[in-house]
C-alpha positions as a LaTeX table, in Angstrom:
\begin{tabular}{lrrr}
\hline
Residue & $x$ (\AA) & $y$ (\AA) & $z$ (\AA) \\
\hline
Met1 & $-43.27$ & $-40.13$ & $-14.75$ \\
Ile2 & $-42.35$ & $-37.13$ & $-12.61$ \\
Ser3 & $-45.22$ & $-35.69$ & $-10.53$ \\
His4 & $-45.81$ & $-31.96$ & $-10.14$ \\
Ser5 & $-44.57$ & $-32.03$ & $-6.54$ \\
Asn6 & $-41.40$ & $-33.83$ & $-7.58$ \\
Leu7 & $-40.96$ & $-31.41$ & $-10.47$ \\
Trp8 & $-41.07$ & $-28.39$ & $-8.14$ \\
Ala9 & $-38.67$ & $-30.13$ & $-5.80$ \\
Leu10 & $-36.24$ & $-30.77$ & $-8.64$ \\
Ile11 & $-36.51$ & $-27.15$ & $-9.78$ \\
Ser12 & $-36.01$ & $-25.82$ & $-6.29$ \\
Ile13 & $-32.77$ & $-27.76$ & $-5.71$ \\
Pro14 & $-30.61$ & $-25.71$ & $-8.15$ \\
Val15 & $-32.24$ & $-22.47$ & $-7.00$ \\
Ile16 & $-31.61$ & $-23.20$ & $-3.32$ \\
Ala17 & $-28.05$ & $-24.38$ & $-4.08$ \\
Ala18 & $-27.40$ & $-21.16$ & $-6.02$ \\
Leu19 & $-28.77$ & $-19.09$ & $-3.13$ \\
Ile20 & $-26.62$ & $-20.97$ & $-0.63$ \\
Gly21 & $-23.53$ & $-20.54$ & $-2.82$ \\
Tyr22 & $-24.14$ & $-16.80$ & $-3.20$ \\
Ile23 & $-24.78$ & $-16.24$ & 0.53 \\
Thr24 & $-21.73$ & $-18.33$ & 1.47 \\
Asn25 & $-19.42$ & $-16.30$ & $-0.75$ \\
Phe26 & $-21.08$ & $-13.05$ & 0.36 \\
Ile27 & $-20.33$ & $-13.89$ & 4.00 \\
Ala28 & $-16.81$ & $-15.07$ & 3.14 \\
Val29 & $-16.01$ & $-11.77$ & 1.40 \\
Arg30 & $-17.35$ & $-9.76$ & 4.34 \\
Met31 & $-15.32$ & $-11.87$ & 6.78 \\
Ile32 & $-12.10$ & $-10.61$ & 5.19 \\
Phe33 & $-12.58$ & $-7.60$ & 7.50 \\
Arg34 & $-15.55$ & $-8.42$ & 9.71 \\
Pro35 & $-15.87$ & $-8.62$ & 12.62 \\
His36 & $-13.09$ & $-6.21$ & 13.57 \\
Lys37 & $-12.88$ & $-7.67$ & 17.07 \\
Pro38 & $-13.19$ & $-11.35$ & 18.13 \\
Thr39 & $-16.85$ & $-12.27$ & 18.55 \\
Arg40 & $-18.10$ & $-15.53$ & 20.06 \\
Leu41 & $-21.26$ & $-17.11$ & 18.68 \\
Met42 & $-22.47$ & $-20.56$ & 19.71 \\
Gly43 & $-19.06$ & $-21.38$ & 21.14 \\
Ile44 & $-17.22$ & $-20.37$ & 17.96 \\
Thr45 & $-14.97$ & $-17.30$ & 17.80 \\
Phe46 & $-15.31$ & $-15.21$ & 14.66 \\
His47 & $-12.67$ & $-12.65$ & 13.72 \\
Gly48 & $-12.04$ & $-10.98$ & 10.36 \\
Leu49 & $-8.98$ & $-12.24$ & 8.49 \\
Val50 & $-7.27$ & $-8.85$ & 8.15 \\
Pro51 & $-7.94$ & $-7.67$ & 11.74 \\
Lys52 & $-6.78$ & $-11.02$ & 13.10 \\
Arg53 & $-3.57$ & $-10.99$ & 11.05 \\
Gln54 & $-2.98$ & $-7.24$ & 10.99 \\
Lys55 & 0.37 & $-7.38$ & 12.84 \\
Glu56 & 1.63 & $-10.29$ & 10.72 \\
Ile57 & 0.50 & $-8.57$ & 7.52 \\
Ala58 & 2.16 & $-5.32$ & 8.66 \\
Ala59 & 5.47 & $-7.10$ & 9.38 \\
Ser60 & 5.42 & $-8.95$ & 6.06 \\
Leu61 & 4.56 & $-5.84$ & 4.04 \\
Gly62 & 7.20 & $-3.79$ & 5.84 \\
Ala63 & 9.91 & $-6.35$ & 5.08 \\
Met64 & 8.72 & $-6.73$ & 1.47 \\
Ile65 & 8.63 & $-2.96$ & 0.82 \\
Glu66 & 12.10 & $-2.46$ & 2.26 \\
Arg67 & 13.48 & $-5.44$ & 0.33 \\
Asp68 & 11.79 & $-5.00$ & $-3.05$ \\
Leu69 & 10.24 & $-1.52$ & $-3.33$ \\
Phe70 & 12.03 & 1.08 & $-1.23$ \\
Ser71 & 15.48 & 0.17 & 0.05 \\
His72 & 18.43 & 2.11 & 1.47 \\
His73 & 20.03 & 1.78 & $-1.96$ \\
Asp74 & 17.15 & 3.80 & $-3.45$ \\
Ile75 & 17.67 & 6.51 & $-0.82$ \\
His76 & 21.40 & 6.56 & $-1.56$ \\
Glu77 & 20.82 & 6.96 & $-5.29$ \\
Ala78 & 18.18 & 9.67 & $-4.83$ \\
Leu79 & 20.34 & 11.78 & $-2.51$ \\
Gln80 & 23.43 & 11.44 & $-4.70$ \\
Ser81 & 21.81 & 11.74 & $-8.11$ \\
Ala82 & 22.83 & 14.32 & $-10.69$ \\
Glu83 & 19.53 & 16.17 & $-10.21$ \\
Thr84 & 20.11 & 16.45 & $-6.45$ \\
Thr85 & 23.67 & 17.68 & $-6.98$ \\
Glu86 & 22.48 & 20.28 & $-9.50$ \\
Glu87 & 19.74 & 21.53 & $-7.18$ \\
Ala88 & 22.20 & 21.67 & $-4.28$ \\
Ser89 & 24.73 & 23.63 & $-6.35$ \\
Lys90 & 22.04 & 26.13 & $-7.33$ \\
Phe91 & 20.93 & 26.47 & $-3.73$ \\
Leu92 & 24.50 & 26.99 & $-2.49$ \\
Ser93 & 25.07 & 29.65 & $-5.11$ \\
Glu94 & 21.93 & 31.49 & $-4.00$ \\
Gln95 & 22.95 & 31.23 & $-0.34$ \\
Val96 & 26.43 & 32.62 & $-1.04$ \\
Glu97 & 24.87 & 35.55 & $-2.90$ \\
Leu98 & 22.43 & 36.23 & $-0.05$ \\
Phe99 & 25.23 & 35.95 & 2.51 \\
Ala100 & 27.37 & 38.47 & 0.60 \\
Gln101 & 24.49 & 40.92 & 0.25 \\
Arg102 & 23.57 & 40.61 & 3.93 \\
Met103 & 27.19 & 41.09 & 5.02 \\
Ile104 & 27.60 & 44.20 & 2.85 \\
Ser105 & 24.28 & 45.70 & 3.98 \\
Gln106 & 25.09 & 45.14 & 7.66 \\
Asn107 & 28.69 & 46.32 & 7.38 \\
Pro108 & 28.99 & 49.33 & 5.06 \\
Met109 & 32.74 & 49.57 & 5.64 \\
Ile110 & 33.23 & 46.02 & 4.41 \\
Gly111 & 30.99 & 46.78 & 1.48 \\
Ala112 & 33.25 & 49.67 & 0.53 \\
Phe113 & 36.15 & 47.25 & 0.06 \\
Leu114 & 34.25 & 44.25 & $-1.27$ \\
Gln115 & 33.13 & 45.51 & $-4.64$ \\
Gly116 & 33.46 & 44.48 & $-8.25$ \\
Pro117 & 35.98 & 41.73 & $-9.13$ \\
Leu118 & 37.10 & 41.23 & $-5.51$ \\
Leu119 & 33.56 & 40.48 & $-4.37$ \\
Asp120 & 32.98 & 38.13 & $-7.30$ \\
Gln121 & 36.25 & 36.37 & $-6.55$ \\
Ile122 & 35.30 & 35.81 & $-2.89$ \\
Lys123 & 31.82 & 34.56 & $-3.85$ \\
Asn124 & 33.28 & 32.17 & $-6.42$ \\
Leu125 & 35.78 & 30.92 & $-3.86$ \\
Leu126 & 33.07 & 30.26 & $-1.26$ \\
Gln127 & 30.83 & 28.57 & $-3.80$ \\
Ser128 & 33.62 & 26.36 & $-5.16$ \\
Gln129 & 34.62 & 25.30 & $-1.64$ \\
Met130 & 31.06 & 24.46 & $-0.68$ \\
Thr131 & 30.45 & 22.62 & $-3.95$ \\
Glu132 & 33.69 & 20.67 & $-3.54$ \\
Arg133 & 32.75 & 19.54 & $-0.07$ \\
Phe134 & 29.13 & 18.84 & $-0.89$ \\
Pro135 & 29.69 & 15.16 & $-1.90$ \\
Gln136 & 31.38 & 14.48 & 1.46 \\
Phe137 & 28.51 & 16.20 & 3.23 \\
Met138 & 25.94 & 14.12 & 1.32 \\
Glu139 & 27.86 & 10.93 & 2.07 \\
Arg140 & 27.53 & 11.71 & 5.75 \\
Val141 & 23.84 & 12.46 & 5.33 \\
Val142 & 23.28 & 9.17 & 3.51 \\
Glu143 & 25.13 & 7.23 & 6.21 \\
Arg144 & 23.06 & 8.89 & 8.93 \\
Val145 & 19.82 & 8.25 & 7.05 \\
Glu146 & 20.69 & 4.61 & 6.40 \\
His147 & 21.63 & 4.13 & 10.03 \\
Arg148 & 18.55 & 5.77 & 11.51 \\
Leu149 & 15.86 & 5.11 & 8.92 \\
Asp150 & 14.23 & 1.69 & 9.31 \\
Val151 & 11.81 & 1.50 & 6.38 \\
Ser152 & 10.43 & $-1.87$ & 7.46 \\
Ala153 & 9.66 & $-0.69$ & 10.99 \\
Ile154 & 8.06 & 2.55 & 9.76 \\
Val155 & 5.78 & 0.73 & 7.31 \\
Gln156 & 4.91 & $-1.89$ & 9.93 \\
Ser157 & 3.95 & 0.70 & 12.54 \\
Lys158 & 1.89 & 2.67 & 10.01 \\
Ile159 & $-0.08$ & $-0.40$ & 8.91 \\
Glu160 & $-0.62$ & $-1.57$ & 12.48 \\
Ala161 & $-2.04$ & 1.85 & 13.37 \\
Phe162 & $-4.12$ & 2.17 & 10.18 \\
Asp163 & $-7.87$ & 2.48 & 10.71 \\
Leu164 & $-9.42$ & $-0.83$ & 9.64 \\
Ser165 & $-12.68$ & 0.85 & 8.65 \\
Lys166 & $-10.84$ & 3.13 & 6.22 \\
Leu167 & $-8.81$ & 0.22 & 4.86 \\
Glu168 & $-11.98$ & $-1.84$ & 4.41 \\
Ser169 & $-13.73$ & 1.00 & 2.56 \\
Leu170 & $-10.66$ & 1.50 & 0.36 \\
Ile171 & $-10.42$ & $-2.21$ & $-0.56$ \\
Tyr172 & $-14.14$ & $-2.46$ & $-1.31$ \\
Glu173 & $-14.01$ & 0.73 & $-3.38$ \\
Ile174 & $-11.08$ & $-0.48$ & $-5.46$ \\
Ser175 & $-12.15$ & $-4.12$ & $-5.80$ \\
Ala176 & $-15.94$ & $-3.76$ & $-5.77$ \\
Arg177 & $-16.36$ & $-5.42$ & $-9.19$ \\
Glu178 & $-14.03$ & $-8.33$ & $-8.41$ \\
Leu179 & $-15.62$ & $-8.98$ & $-4.99$ \\
Lys180 & $-19.10$ & $-8.88$ & $-6.50$ \\
Thr181 & $-17.90$ & $-11.37$ & $-9.16$ \\
Ile182 & $-16.80$ & $-13.74$ & $-6.39$ \\
Glu183 & $-20.23$ & $-13.53$ & $-4.78$ \\
Val184 & $-22.05$ & $-14.13$ & $-8.07$ \\
Leu185 & $-19.67$ & $-16.97$ & $-8.94$ \\
Gly186 & $-20.69$ & $-18.68$ & $-5.71$ \\
Gly187 & $-24.29$ & $-18.57$ & $-6.87$ \\
Val188 & $-23.41$ & $-19.88$ & $-10.34$ \\
Leu189 & $-21.35$ & $-22.77$ & $-8.96$ \\
Gly190 & $-24.12$ & $-23.56$ & $-6.50$ \\
Phe191 & $-26.65$ & $-23.66$ & $-9.34$ \\
Ile192 & $-24.41$ & $-26.01$ & $-11.35$ \\
Val193 & $-24.00$ & $-28.31$ & $-8.35$ \\
Gly194 & $-27.77$ & $-28.28$ & $-7.90$ \\
Leu195 & $-28.27$ & $-29.30$ & $-11.53$ \\
Leu196 & $-25.83$ & $-32.18$ & $-11.05$ \\
Gln197 & $-27.78$ & $-33.32$ & $-8.02$ \\
Val198 & $-30.99$ & $-33.21$ & $-10.01$ \\
Gly199 & $-29.34$ & $-35.19$ & $-12.80$ \\
Ile200 & $-28.18$ & $-37.86$ & $-10.33$ \\
Met201 & $-31.69$ & $-38.05$ & $-8.85$ \\
Leu202 & $-33.21$ & $-38.50$ & $-12.32$ \\
Ile203 & $-30.87$ & $-41.32$ & $-13.40$ \\
Pro204 & $-32.99$ & $-44.15$ & $-11.88$ \\
Asp205 & $-36.17$ & $-42.80$ & $-13.54$ \\
Leu206 & $-34.38$ & $-42.52$ & $-16.88$ \\
Leu207 & $-33.05$ & $-46.05$ & $-16.61$ \\
Asn208 & $-36.44$ & $-47.47$ & $-15.61$ \\
Gly209 & $-38.18$ & $-45.45$ & $-18.28$ \\
\hline
\end{tabular}
């Protein structure tokens, strides 16, 4: 027969285990970012996972982004795409027109000769020459960009310099539901473990009964 004191003890075991499980997971989630700087307590150094590994995380993310998400090949395709060529051709045409108008307005004598079909012919010639040489120009630009642009290093430096408080707020804002689920799951698992402990404690009484 289970006494009232034993009954309360048996009831309290799952509750305490659930509380311990919840608090443990709560602290574990907070220690992803906290503390931002190494803190010693009772001879043990505590340091948040992300702050402690920030440089390693930055290097890994930089290499991954350059390899899988944003490579020099992507830059090459973007700069030499049909849309870029079309926009460049339109821009060159506008610049030739502006150049011709400026030259005529600044030099009235030239404007007297450059009229009608002759002016159109010169503008078409300039535009065709610039359009013809544009791919070579873009090839040079791409080579320079590929040579000077280190995507991995840029991403790494940005992440290393990123404010941890802002990053922490962003992660918690995006993953608030998932992180809360982890905390609650700790309590649920703790409660289940507590029930198992109670069951093990009751086995002798059940066998003797």
